[in-house]
Each structure stands twice: as structure tokens, then as C-alpha cells.
C-alpha positions as a printed Julia matrix, in Angstrom:
400×3 Matrix{Float64}:
   4.56  36.31  29.19
   7.03  33.51  28.58
   8.93  30.76  30.39
  12.68  31.35  30.51
  13.66  28.08  32.19
  11.93  24.77  32.9
  13.27  22.36  35.5
  11.92  18.85  36.17
  12.76  16.28  38.82
  11.18  12.82  38.7
   8.39  14.12  36.49
   7.03  11.46  34.11
  10.0    9.93  32.28
  12.54  12.5   33.49
  14.78  11.85  36.45
  16.12  15.32  35.8
  15.73  17.89  33.03
  16.87  21.5   32.65
  15.62  23.38  29.59
  16.45  27.0   28.81
  13.66  28.69  26.86
  13.05  32.05  25.29
  10.36  34.03  23.5
   9.25  33.07  20.01
   8.82  29.54  18.68
  10.51  26.54  20.32
  10.04  23.07  18.82
  10.7   19.75  20.52
  11.26  17.0   17.95
  11.63  13.28  18.53
  10.0    9.88  18.07
   6.83   9.1   19.96
   7.31   7.94  23.53
  10.53   9.87  24.12
   9.13  12.57  26.42
   8.23  15.55  24.22
   4.71  15.83  25.57
   5.97  15.41  29.13
   7.81  18.73  28.81
   4.83  20.78  27.68
   2.56  18.88  30.07
   4.72  20.17  32.91
   4.32  23.74  31.66
   0.57  23.28  31.47
   0.48  21.81  34.97
   2.11  24.91  36.43
  -0.56  27.02  34.79
  -3.62  24.98  35.72
  -2.65  22.53  38.51
  -3.79  19.76  36.22
  -2.75  17.64  33.27
  -4.42  17.57  29.86
  -3.71  13.83  29.7
  -4.64  12.32  33.07
  -7.04  13.21  35.88
  -4.76  12.43  38.84
  -1.2   13.27  39.84
   0.05   9.71  40.41
   0.99   9.03  36.73
   3.02  12.27  36.69
   5.56  10.95  39.21
   8.37   8.86  37.75
   8.11   5.17  38.54
   9.72   4.43  41.88
  10.07   8.06  42.96
   8.18   9.37  46.0
   7.43  12.76  44.49
   7.97  14.99  41.45
   9.01  18.62  41.21
   8.16  21.03  38.41
   9.8   24.45  38.45
   9.75  27.32  35.97
  11.03  30.86  35.74
   8.3   33.03  34.22
   8.88  36.48  32.79
   6.14  39.04  32.34
   7.44  42.37  31.13
  10.27  43.39  33.45
   9.16  41.03  36.21
  10.39  37.47  36.65
   9.0   34.95  39.13
  10.1   31.45  40.04
   7.19  29.08  40.58
   7.55  25.53  41.86
   5.16  22.66  42.53
   5.96  19.48  44.42
   3.61  16.61  43.54
   2.99  14.15  46.35
   0.5   11.45  45.33
  -1.73  10.52  48.24
  -0.62  13.59  50.17
  -0.99  17.34  49.85
   1.04  18.96  47.09
   3.36  21.82  47.98
   4.1   25.1   46.25
   6.77  27.76  46.33
   6.89  31.19  44.74
  10.29  32.89  44.59
  11.65  30.28  47.05
   8.96  31.02  49.66
   7.26  27.91  51.06
   4.41  29.77  52.72
   2.0   29.41  49.82
  -0.72  26.99  48.77
  -0.69  25.35  45.32
  -3.71  27.45  44.38
  -1.62  30.6   44.96
   0.49  29.88  41.87
  -2.52  30.2   39.55
  -2.22  33.27  37.35
   1.57  33.51  37.43
   1.76  31.44  34.25
  -1.09  31.15  31.78
  -1.16  28.75  28.87
  -3.44  27.77  26.02
  -2.73  24.2   25.0
  -3.66  22.52  21.7
  -3.49  18.71  21.78
  -4.99  15.68  20.01
  -7.22  15.26  23.07
  -9.0   18.48  22.05
 -11.15  16.53  19.62
 -13.12  15.38  22.67
 -14.33  18.96  23.1
 -16.52  18.35  20.08
 -17.06  14.6   20.08
 -16.76  13.76  23.76
 -19.04  13.83  26.77
 -20.36  17.05  28.4
 -17.73  16.72  31.12
 -15.01  17.58  28.6
 -16.73  20.81  27.66
 -17.47  21.71  31.3
 -13.79  21.23  32.06
 -12.85  23.48  29.14
 -15.15  26.24  30.42
 -14.06  25.96  34.04
 -10.34  25.92  33.29
 -10.73  29.05  31.17
 -12.89  30.7   33.83
 -10.11  30.02  36.34
  -7.41  31.28  33.97
  -9.32  34.56  33.72
  -9.95  34.76  37.46
  -7.74  32.49  39.63
 -10.03  32.95  42.65
 -12.6   30.83  40.82
 -10.48  27.79  41.7
 -11.76  28.24  45.23
 -15.35  28.56  44.02
 -15.03  25.36  41.99
 -13.57  23.58  45.01
 -16.39  24.84  47.22
 -18.98  23.64  44.71
 -17.44  20.17  44.56
 -17.34  19.99  48.35
 -20.99  21.01  48.75
 -22.07  18.68  45.96
 -20.29  15.78  47.64
 -22.0   16.52  50.96
 -25.4   16.82  49.34
 -24.98  13.6   47.39
 -23.91  11.83  50.58
 -27.09  12.98  52.3
 -29.26  11.91  49.37
 -27.59   8.51  49.28
 -28.17   8.09  53.01
 -31.85   8.89  52.52
 -32.16   6.26  49.8
 -30.41   3.62  51.88
 -32.52   4.42  54.97
 -35.75   4.1   53.02
 -34.72   0.85  51.36
 -33.84  -0.72  54.69
 -36.88   0.52  56.54
 -35.04   3.11  58.58
 -36.11   6.59  59.57
 -36.53   9.31  56.99
 -33.66  11.77  56.69
 -34.36  15.24  58.05
 -35.07  17.23  54.86
 -34.39  20.52  56.62
 -30.71  19.57  56.43
 -31.1   19.03  52.72
 -32.7   22.48  52.44
 -29.54  23.99  53.9
 -27.35  22.17  51.37
 -29.69  23.31  48.57
 -29.01  26.92  49.52
 -25.26  26.36  49.68
 -25.22  24.59  46.31
 -27.38  27.26  44.67
 -25.22  30.07  46.05
 -21.88  28.65  44.9
 -23.36  27.17  41.74
 -24.84  30.51  40.72
 -21.42  32.14  40.83
 -19.87  29.39  38.72
 -22.8   29.43  36.32
 -22.63  33.2   35.95
 -18.93  33.08  35.09
 -19.54  30.35  32.52
 -22.28  32.36  30.82
 -20.19  35.51  30.84
 -17.31  33.55  29.31
 -19.47  32.15  26.51
 -20.7   35.62  25.63
 -17.1   36.78  25.25
 -15.94  33.62  23.51
 -18.62  33.26  20.83
 -17.52  36.0   18.38
 -13.85  35.05  18.81
 -14.55  31.38  18.08
 -16.59  32.29  15.02
 -13.77  34.49  13.71
 -11.14  31.82  14.36
 -13.17  29.15  12.57
 -13.61  31.38   9.54
  -9.83  31.8    9.34
  -9.19  28.06   9.72
 -12.02  26.87   7.47
 -13.28  29.77   5.33
 -17.0   29.6    4.59
 -17.63  26.73   6.99
 -19.4   28.52   9.85
 -20.95  30.21  11.63
 -20.01  28.77  14.99
 -22.68  28.58  17.66
 -22.12  28.22  21.41
 -25.23  27.45  23.45
 -25.24  26.73  27.16
 -27.6   23.92  28.03
 -28.58  23.85  31.68
 -30.98  25.05  34.33
 -33.07  28.0   33.09
 -33.1   31.12  35.2
 -36.89  31.03  35.45
 -36.95  28.39  38.14
 -35.3   25.36  36.6
 -37.89  23.57  34.48
 -36.27  20.63  32.76
 -33.18  18.62  33.53
 -29.77  19.79  32.41
 -28.83  18.44  29.04
 -32.41  17.55  28.13
 -35.11  19.49  26.34
 -36.03  21.54  29.39
 -34.3   24.71  28.3
 -31.11  26.49  27.5
 -29.43  29.51  28.95
 -28.57  31.78  26.05
 -25.5   33.88  26.7
 -25.94  36.65  24.17
 -22.85  38.2   22.64
 -23.94  41.69  23.63
 -24.83  40.7   27.17
 -28.55  41.22  26.67
 -30.88  38.75  28.26
 -33.23  38.17  31.11
 -31.59  40.62  33.46
 -28.97  43.27  33.93
 -26.33  41.14  35.6
 -23.02  39.75  34.43
 -24.0   36.13  33.86
 -24.62  36.34  30.11
 -27.55  38.65  30.83
 -28.82  36.95  33.99
 -28.36  38.62  37.35
 -26.75  36.68  40.22
 -30.1   36.68  42.02
 -31.85  35.16  39.0
 -29.26  32.43  38.7
 -29.47  31.66  42.41
 -33.29  31.55  42.33
 -33.24  29.41  39.2
 -30.87  26.85  40.7
 -32.66  26.78  44.03
 -36.01  26.31  42.32
 -34.6   23.53  40.13
 -33.22  21.72  43.16
 -36.56  21.88  44.91
 -38.46  20.69  41.85
 -36.1   17.75  41.38
 -36.17  16.78  45.08
 -38.52  13.84  44.65
 -36.51  12.31  41.81
 -33.26  12.9   43.68
 -34.61  11.19  46.79
 -35.35   8.17  44.64
 -32.0    8.08  42.85
 -29.71   9.33  45.6
 -27.85  11.88  43.49
 -28.04  15.58  42.64
 -29.71  15.87  39.24
 -29.39  19.59  38.47
 -26.61  22.13  38.67
 -23.45  23.2   36.84
 -21.99  19.7   37.23
 -24.65  18.37  34.82
 -24.75  21.19  32.28
 -23.36  21.18  28.74
 -21.97  23.52  26.13
 -23.66  22.74  22.82
 -21.38  23.48  19.86
 -22.97  24.2   16.51
 -21.88  24.72  12.92
 -24.63  26.61  11.2
 -27.94  25.29  12.51
 -26.72  21.78  13.34
 -24.98  20.51  16.48
 -21.37  19.67  15.72
 -21.5   16.45  17.72
 -22.88  13.79  15.42
 -23.0   16.01  12.31
 -19.58  17.61  11.83
 -16.96  15.8    9.75
 -13.59  14.91  11.25
 -11.98  17.96   9.64
 -14.79  20.24  10.78
 -14.57  18.87  14.32
 -10.84  19.52  14.4
 -11.3   23.07  13.1
 -13.98  23.74  15.7
 -11.85  22.42  18.55
  -8.9   24.52  17.39
 -11.18  27.54  17.09
 -12.16  27.22  20.74
  -8.51  27.2   21.76
  -7.65  30.13  19.51
 -10.61  32.05  20.9
  -9.37  31.29  24.42
  -5.95  32.65  23.53
  -7.37  35.83  22.02
  -9.61  36.4   25.03
  -6.8   36.01  27.55
  -4.52  38.16  25.43
  -7.15  40.92  25.21
  -7.29  41.0   29.0
  -3.67  42.08  29.2
  -1.71  38.92  29.9
  -0.79  36.99  26.78
  -0.6   33.25  27.53
   2.05  30.8   26.36
   0.79  28.83  23.36
   1.44  25.08  23.44
   0.88  22.9   20.35
   1.34  19.28  21.36
   1.62  17.03  18.31
  -1.25  18.9   16.63
   0.12  19.35  13.12
   0.28  15.6   12.47
  -3.52  15.54  12.83
  -4.16  18.25  10.22
  -4.13  18.44   6.45
  -1.67  20.75   4.71
  -4.05  23.68   4.41
  -5.14  23.63   8.04
  -1.51  23.28   9.12
  -0.58  26.4    7.22
  -3.55  28.41   8.48
  -3.01  27.4   12.1
   0.7   28.2   11.89
  -0.03  31.67  10.52
  -2.44  32.33  13.38
  -0.1   31.3   16.2
   3.29  32.48  14.97
   2.83  36.04  16.35
   2.54  34.65  19.9
   5.08  35.84  22.46
   6.02  32.22  23.21
   4.95  29.17  21.22
   5.98  25.66  22.29
   5.57  22.94  19.64
   6.07  19.17  19.77
   6.37  16.98  16.68
   7.54  13.48  15.83
   9.33  14.64  12.68
  10.49  18.11  11.59
   8.42  17.89   8.39
   5.2   18.1   10.44
   5.99  21.66  11.5
   5.28  24.43   8.93
   8.34  26.44   7.9
   6.8   29.67   9.21
   7.28  28.31  12.76
  11.04  28.61  12.6
  12.89  29.13  15.87
  14.78  27.27  18.57
  14.71  23.5   18.28
  15.46  20.65  20.69
  15.88  16.95  19.96
  14.2   14.73  22.54
  15.34  11.11  22.8
  16.35   8.65  25.51
  15.44  11.01  28.33
  17.7   13.76  26.96
  16.61  17.2   25.74
  19.39  18.48  23.48
  19.41  21.87  21.7
  20.18  21.71  17.97
């Protein structure tokens, strides 16, 4: 899979940009603030419907413009598709595939797949649990685009349940009537049903990812592992303990063995559903006091380890970088093994690495079908990543 042409209109700093691309390595070089990252951000947006830099679409639209358009021609084998997204802040975005306007933005997922390395990846190791949940869920969706709908359903149900809990708290504080808990029981079942599917996919993903991450880390930092990936959340035995605390961890074994015969890292869908439902019921009293849902996939965490110690708080800066890169490399290998090699994007990563890690990372990614690299100066890019090169400056993208 590779992008053959990228077209931007009013996206970030670009009033207009047309960039012809091909397989192999392409490097965008230019001073900081000139728009290099904007180009690869657009590619990533087409693949995930989101940016690796901001959480909303508004900053993606050029100042003063009502909307932005991102379009790319994507080739996979002998097949080429044209995918287009129109970003309308405050309104619904629009999508087109091969010039057809009868599609939803979610329908473009899967046409283009990317694995993006960026300085922000350090937050996978050092940041809050939300960063790691996002990493898992974006990769889950890349593997199975229909999971975008499941994630959306979970967010919708969670919002409704939280609204009901908040109403109960406000009613009690102001001496009003108690909220009908039978309604809350219904939302519990909905949340457990959708949450179990998301949880199962996360656990399955971790089982597949663990050996690949360990292998990637050994190649980036020989002798520094092993890498451990442990899912911290609601146990499948009924949900004793709050997510992220000492209550328990769901262990997604590499061989799939576990507490059941299902696909969720060893847990069956029924076990995950029962575990979440039981956890919601056990936390009901605390939730009625606080007015918020305290258990579920939205509060879980992926604990990263080097050896026996958690990476967060113990790993050095170099170790943290290697671990973050290992997760991305493992993601790439997993998607590639499933028959659809993603586009590799390295956004200003080499400037963050020492010479040895630069060389090792370059050797690992150079075989990719398409590798897009950004760098402030040519010297940051290892020689092995030779290929097409563009200079980016003053809103212009000029081939060298």
C-alpha cells in the first residue's frame, strides 16, 4: 500500500498543495514551522480520522477558511482508490470515495493504513493512561474498521450513563426525588455489552503485540528487555477493584491461554460481559455519590514494563524512547502480517535519537513499501533512507 498523490486545500498552513508520491522513502526537509508535519498529519488523518497532534478538527482548517479538504490517491496492488475528506468544524465532516459522495467519513477507514512515529509518542510511556488507551483503540480500529462504530457506541452510552448519574447526584443534593435506578440498570447492560467487545479486542491485540514489541525492542536496544505489556482493568471474575488500582489485571497471554476459550486474550465474550456488569453493580454506590462511571474500558490502562519494573517512572529517557518506538514497530509488523502493509510515517523522530538508535531504526523501516520522513536538516536522516526528497519552506513543497 502506498499514496501516489496527496492534495490539500486550506489544511493547516496550506492554501493549496499538490504532492506526487511513490513507493520507497520520501523525505520532507525544511526548518521548523514550515509545514512538514502538516503534510504527514494529513496522511495520518485520512487513515484514522484524527490527528496525532490535536484532539479536534478546528486547528486543522487554515485560518479564515470555512473548511479544509484532504485528498489522496491510494494504491494497493493493482487497485487504486481516491479518498477525500472535507473537514467542517462545528458541522458534520463529509467523505468521498472515488468521487462518490454517498459515504460517511467512517467508510474511508481501511482504505489507507498508516503507522506514525512522532515526538508525541514519548507520552505512550510517560503520559497518562488515556494516551495508551488511544494507542490501543486506534490500532484495534486499523485492524478492524468496524470497531470505530463500537467505540462510538461506547462513548454514546457512557455519556448517557454519566448524565443519569449526575442527575441523581444533583437531585439528592437539592432534596429532589431519587432517580429511577431501573433506568440505570438498562444503561449498565448496554455499557457492559459494548464495553465487553472493545475490551475483548484490546486484550486480543495485546496478546498479538507483546512478542512483536519485545522483538523490536531487542533490535533497537539489544539486551535491554524484555518488554512487558499488562492490561490493567476490570477482572473477568466480577470486577473487584477499580481500574488502574490494585484490584486486578487482565493478563492477555501471548498464546491466548487464560480464563476461558474466547478471543479476548483468553476470556470469552460472556466472561467479559459478566465481569463488566458485575463491576458496574459493585461500584454503583460510589458512582451515585460521585456522579460518574468509575469502571469500564474508558478507565483502564496498559502497563508497560522493562524487565520486572514499570517503564513509567523507572525507564531512562533513551529506554522510554526505545519502548515507544518498539510499540510502533510492533504495530507495523502486526498490520503487515495481516496482509495490508501500512504506510510508515516518521515525523521528526531522528532528531530525538542518538546515532546508534537512528541507525537501528532506519535499518528496521527502510524495507517498508512507503516511508514518509520529515526532518529539519538533511543530516538528521540516516544515509540508508535515501530516496525522493522535497524541500518545504514558505508554504511551498518543492521536489529536489
